[in-house]
C-alpha positions in Angstrom: -63.3 -14.1 54.4 -60.6 -16.0 56.2 -58.0 -14.6 58.5 -54.4 -14.6 57.2 -51.3 -14.7 59.3 -48.9 -11.9 58.8 -45.7 -12.9 57.1 -43.8 -10.1 58.9 -44.8 -8.3 62.0 -45.4 -4.5 61.6 -42.6 -2.5 63.1 -41.7 1.2 63.2 -39.2 0.6 60.4 -41.5 -1.2 58.0 -44.7 0.8 58.5 -45.5 4.2 57.1 -46.8 6.4 59.9 -46.5 9.9 58.4 -47.3 11.3 54.9 -43.7 12.5 54.6 -42.5 8.9 54.6 -44.2 8.3 51.2 -41.8 8.7 48.3 -43.0 8.9 44.7 -41.1 9.1 41.5 -43.0 11.2 38.9 -43.4 9.8 35.4 -45.0 12.7 33.6 -45.0 16.5 34.2 -46.3 19.6 32.5 -44.0 21.7 30.3 -43.7 24.4 33.0 -42.8 21.8 35.6 -40.2 20.1 33.4 -38.6 23.4 32.8 -38.3 24.0 36.5 -37.0 20.4 36.9 -34.2 20.9 34.3 -33.6 24.6 34.9 -35.2 25.8 31.6 -37.5 28.7 31.0 -40.9 28.1 29.7 -39.9 29.5 26.3 -36.9 27.1 26.1 -39.2 24.2 26.9 -41.6 25.2 24.1 -38.7 25.6 21.7 -37.4 22.1 22.6 -40.9 20.6 22.2 -41.2 22.2 18.8 -37.7 20.9 17.9 -38.8 17.4 19.0 -41.8 17.6 16.6 -39.3 18.2 13.7 -36.7 15.5 14.8 -37.6 13.0 17.5 -34.1 11.4 17.2 -35.7 8.0 17.6 -37.4 8.8 20.9 -41.1 8.0 20.2 -44.1 9.2 22.3 -42.1 11.6 24.5 -45.2 13.7 25.3 -48.9 13.4 25.2 -51.1 16.3 24.0 -54.3 15.6 25.9 -56.1 18.8 24.8 -55.3 22.2 23.3 -54.1 23.4 26.7 -52.9 20.2 28.4 -49.5 18.6 27.5 -47.7 16.1 29.7 -44.1 15.1 29.1 -42.6 11.7 30.0 -39.6 12.7 32.1 -37.5 9.7 31.3 -37.9 10.0 27.5 -37.3 13.8 27.7 -34.0 13.2 29.4 -33.1 10.5 26.8 -33.9 12.9 24.0 -31.8 15.7 25.6 -28.9 13.3 25.8 -29.2 12.5 22.1 -29.4 16.2 21.3 -26.3 17.0 23.5 -23.4 18.5 21.6 -25.2 18.9 18.2 -24.6 22.6 18.1 -20.8 22.0 18.0 
C-alpha cells in the first residue's frame, strides 16, 4: 500500500474532534417520532397514515411497513404529502 500525500492539511476547523460536531439529517423515523417532529399526537399520526392509505395524492412509498410492529416514514415525503393535503378541509 503506497503513501498518499494529503491534499489539505488537517486543521482544527476541518477536523471532527468531538461527537457533538457530527451533524446528521434523518431520512426515516417512526410514527411516534414523526408526531413529535411535527407536533402531532400518536393518534393523529395514525389517522394521517390511514388517510394516506386511502389517498396518497401522488406521493408514492411514503412509508415502509417492515413488520406488524415496525413502520418507518420517509420524512421528506411525509412533509410533501402534508403540503398537498393542506387546506382540503376548507
